[in-house]
N, C-alpha and C positions, 0 to 999 in steps of 0.2 A: 306862632312863629315870631311875633314881635318881641316876646320875652326872651327867646334864645338869641335873637339878633342884638338885643340890648345887653345881654350877658357877654356875648362875643365881643361887642363893641367895648364894653367895660374892660374885658381882658386885654384887648388890643391896646386900649388907651393906657392901661397900667404898663404894658410892655414899652410903649413909646415913651411915656413920661419917665419911667425909672430905669429902663435898660438901654434905651436908644440914645441917650444924651452922649454926645461926643464921638459917636461912631460915624465913619464915612460910609459912603455907598459901597456895598459889597455885591458885585455882580453875581458871584456864585451863590451867595446866600439868597439873593433875589430870585434866582432861577429855582432854587429849592422851594421857596415860598410859593412861586407861581405854579410849580408842579403839584404842590399839596393843595393850595387853595382853588386852583382851577377846577378841581373835582367837586367842590362844594357849591354846586348850582342851587338856585332857589328850590328846585324840586327835591334835591337831596337833603338840603337843610330842613325842609318841611317834615321829613321823616325822622329827624333827630338821630342821625346815624352815630353820633359820638356820645350819646347819652343813654342812660339806663334808668328806669323808674325804680322806686323803692320796692314796688310789687315784684318786678323782675329780679331785683337783687335778692329778695326773700326766696323766690323760686330757685334761684341759683344755689343759695345756701342749702335749701331743702334737698335739692338734687345732688348736692356735693360736687358741683361742677368745679373744675380747676381754675381758680382765680385768686388774686390778692387784692386787698383793699389798701390803697395808699392814702393815708390821712396827712394832708399838708397843712393842717391848722397849726397855729402857734402853741407853745406849751401853756400859755395863759388860757387860751380857749379850751384846751383839753382838761384844764382844772375844773371846768363846769360840767362838761359831758365827755365821757370817754367811750370809745367804740371798742368793744371786745369781740368783734367778729373774728373767727379763726383766720389766720394768715393776714393779719393787718400789719402793715409797715408804717411807722410814723416817721416822717421826714418833713420838717417845716419847709414851706415853699422857698424861703430865702436860702435854704441849704440844699435844695433838691438837685440842682445841676452840678454839684461838686462831684468830681470823678468817683470818689470813694462811695458816695451815696447812690449814684447811678449803677454802680457795680452790684448793689444790693437788690436791684429790681430785676425780675425775671423777664426775659425776652420771649419765653415760650408759653407764657400764661397771660390771660387778660388781666389788666390792671384797672380797677375801679377807683378813680381819683375822687376824694371827698374833701370838702372844706365846709364852712358854715352854711353858705347858701348855694354854692356851685359856681360862682363867678371866678374865683381864683383857680378852681379846679379846671375850668375851661382854659384859662390862660396857661396852666401847667400842662394840660394834656396835649395841646397842639404841638409844642416842641418835642414832647415825649414821643408822639407818633412820628414826627419827622426824624427822630433818632432811631427809629426801628422798633419801638415798644408798641404794644397793642393797648392803648389807654382810652378809656371812656369815662364819662363824668356821671356821678350820681345826681340826677336831676333834682334840684332843690336842696342838695347837700344834707348836712346833719340835721338841719331844721326840719326837712321833710321826713327824714328817717325817724326822728323823735316823734313827730306827729303821727306817723303811720304805726310805729311800734308801740307807743304807749310805754308805760314803765314796767310792764310785765313780760315783755318778750325777752327770751334768752338771747344773749349776744350783746346786750347793752347793759352797762353798769352805770349807776347814778350815784 
């Protein structure tokens, strides 16, 4: 639980430092945050409701469950390791919330958000959920996916 709280804290810190500068207090936005975050009690957080393990992701692929992978890493990061899981959408985090990019995301399917370690994916998935998407985070990100998959698993290109 400590690890997830650290990741969530990092995600929120990123939001505050980079996005919150110069904004005034927005009562309606604060109400939306309260509605969303009030459901995340310590008991709920302990169950990692917003995360999926690599093992569960592989099971979803095998079962051909309907979902998309949203890779929010930078183009430079993708030069090292590319994900070629079917139905992967690549939108860097800094471009994710542009209207034309949000229109490319399905509201009727689960979205598995991935980044290098999962910290940015947490920061991105929270507002996606608040906008009506069903977004969860790959626990440990591409790093854990690479460890679990090795170099021989279909779906990853090196």
